[in-house]
C-alpha positions as CSV (number, residue, x, y, z in Angstrom):
1,M,0.0,0.0,0.0
2,D,2.8,2.4,0.9
3,G,4.5,1.9,-2.5
4,I,1.3,2.7,-4.4
5,L,0.6,5.8,-2.3
6,W,4.2,6.9,-2.9
7,K,3.8,6.4,-6.7
8,L,0.5,8.3,-6.8
9,S,1.7,11.2,-4.7
10,T,4.9,11.7,-6.6
11,G,3.7,11.0,-10.2
12,A,6.9,9.1,-10.8
13,A,7.1,6.1,-13.2
14,W,6.5,2.7,-11.7
15,R,10.1,1.7,-12.5
16,D,11.3,4.5,-10.3
17,L,9.7,3.1,-7.2
18,P,12.2,3.0,-4.3
19,E,13.4,-0.5,-3.5
20,R,12.1,-0.2,0.1
21,Y,8.6,-0.8,-1.3
22,G,9.5,-4.0,-3.0
23,P,9.7,-4.9,-6.7
24,W,7.9,-2.3,-8.8
25,K,6.2,-4.9,-10.9
26,T,4.6,-6.5,-7.8
27,V,3.4,-3.1,-6.5
28,Y,2.1,-2.2,-9.9
29,E,0.2,-5.5,-10.3
30,R,-1.5,-5.0,-6.9
31,F,-2.5,-1.5,-7.9
32,R,-3.9,-2.7,-11.2
33,H,-5.8,-5.6,-9.5
34,W,-7.2,-3.3,-6.8
35,S,-8.2,-0.8,-9.4
36,A,-10.0,-3.4,-11.5
37,D,-11.9,-5.0,-8.6
38,G,-13.1,-1.7,-7.1
39,T,-10.9,-1.8,-4.0
40,W,-9.7,1.8,-4.5
41,D,-13.3,3.1,-5.1
42,R,-14.5,1.4,-1.9
43,L,-11.6,2.8,0.1
44,L,-12.2,6.3,-1.2
45,A,-15.9,6.1,-0.3
46,H,-15.1,4.9,3.2
47,V,-12.5,7.7,3.8
48,Q,-15.0,10.3,2.5
49,Q,-17.8,9.0,4.7
50,H,-15.7,8.8,7.8
51,S,-14.1,12.2,7.2
52,D,-17.6,13.7,6.7
53,A,-18.9,12.0,9.8
54,V,-16.2,13.5,12.0
55,G,-16.6,17.0,10.5
56,R,-13.4,17.0,8.4
57,V,-15.1,17.8,5.1
58,D,-16.1,21.4,4.3
59,W,-18.8,21.0,1.6
60,T,-18.8,24.8,1.0
61,V,-15.4,24.5,-0.7
62,V,-15.4,23.0,-4.2
63,C,-12.4,22.7,-6.6
64,V,-12.3,21.4,-10.1
65,D,-9.0,21.0,-11.9
66,S,-8.5,20.0,-15.5
67,T,-5.5,20.0,-17.8
68,T,-5.6,19.6,-21.5
69,V,-2.4,18.8,-23.4
70,R,-2.3,18.9,-27.1
71,A,0.0,16.5,-29.0
72,H,2.7,18.0,-31.1
73,Q,1.9,18.2,-34.8
74,H,4.6,15.6,-35.5
75,A,3.3,13.2,-32.8
76,A,2.5,9.6,-33.7
77,G,-0.9,9.4,-35.5
78,A,-0.8,12.9,-36.9
79,R,-1.8,13.2,-40.5
80,K,1.0,13.6,-43.0
81,G,1.0,17.1,-44.5
82,G,-1.4,18.5,-41.9
83,S,-4.9,19.7,-42.9
84,G,-5.6,19.7,-46.6
85,R,-7.7,22.9,-46.3
86,A,-4.7,24.8,-44.8
87,R,-2.4,23.6,-47.5
88,R,-4.8,24.7,-50.3
89,S,-5.3,28.1,-48.8
90,A,-1.6,28.8,-48.4
91,G,-1.0,27.6,-52.0
92,R,-3.5,30.0,-53.5
93,G,-2.0,33.1,-51.9
94,A,1.6,32.3,-52.9
95,G,0.5,32.7,-56.5
């Protein structure tokens, strides 16, 4: 559990998991299994309910965070030559 929490809190790659948490593949497989079987969802629900019951949740504060990252134009899967419309427009003006 500690290895999973370390990974999630740092954002590091699984392969960078410190040895003190055991083999990274084992920790990853446990995380994957617990994600698939709903263990993490149940744990989160329990922590939220308990925290609310003891008055640790301030429901007047709400925060939503979202990040959108566009792929580079040369990223895998990008169309060769870009948009056909843009190429035709540029070609007409060059005249």
